[in-house]
C-alpha positions as a printed Julia matrix, in Angstrom:
58×3 Matrix{Float64}:
 120.93  181.84  51.63
 122.92  183.4   48.96
 125.6   185.97  49.73
 124.79  189.49  48.6
 126.77  190.92  45.75
 129.65  193.08  46.68
 131.52  196.03  45.31
 135.38  196.08  45.1
 137.29  199.37  44.73
 140.78  199.88  43.12
 143.02  201.39  45.76
 145.14  203.1   43.07
 142.38  205.07  41.06
 139.1   204.41  42.86
 137.41  202.43  39.97
 134.72  200.13  41.24
 133.86  196.54  40.26
 130.26  195.57  41.07
 129.79  191.83  41.19
 126.12  192.23  40.17
 127.06  194.15  37.05
 130.17  192.34  36.11
 132.22  193.68  33.24
 130.69  192.22  30.14
 132.89  194.29  27.74
 135.88  192.47  29.24
 134.24  189.09  29.13
 133.2   189.04  32.74
 129.42  188.3   32.82
 127.0   190.03  35.39
 126.88  188.06  38.68
 130.57  187.13  38.5
 131.99  187.03  42.02
 135.37  188.68  42.81
 136.85  185.28  43.62
 135.99  184.2   40.08
 137.54  187.14  38.23
 140.79  185.84  36.79
 144.03  186.49  38.78
 145.63  188.1   35.68
 142.87  190.66  35.34
 143.78  194.22  35.72
 141.91  197.45  36.43
 140.45  198.87  33.1
 141.16  202.35  34.23
 144.7   202.3   35.61
 146.05  198.8   35.06
 146.38  197.92  38.79
 146.4   194.19  39.65
 143.47  192.4   41.3
 145.34  192.36  44.63
 145.21  196.13  44.58
 141.5   196.06  45.11
 139.57  196.15  48.43
 135.85  195.23  49.2
 133.85  198.4   50.11
 130.24  198.6   51.34
 128.12  200.76  49.18
């Protein structure tokens, strides 16, 4: 069984990263799991680091 896609929220500004949608405009294809987002990636809204995100249930 495959893990369901999750949503991660920036704790600084509230922007949400949805694994199912990805972020194609930043080169992250749909279906990209949070663990596979590059460590040097930053929030497109506020520039927060990946470690400033938390998984949220939607």
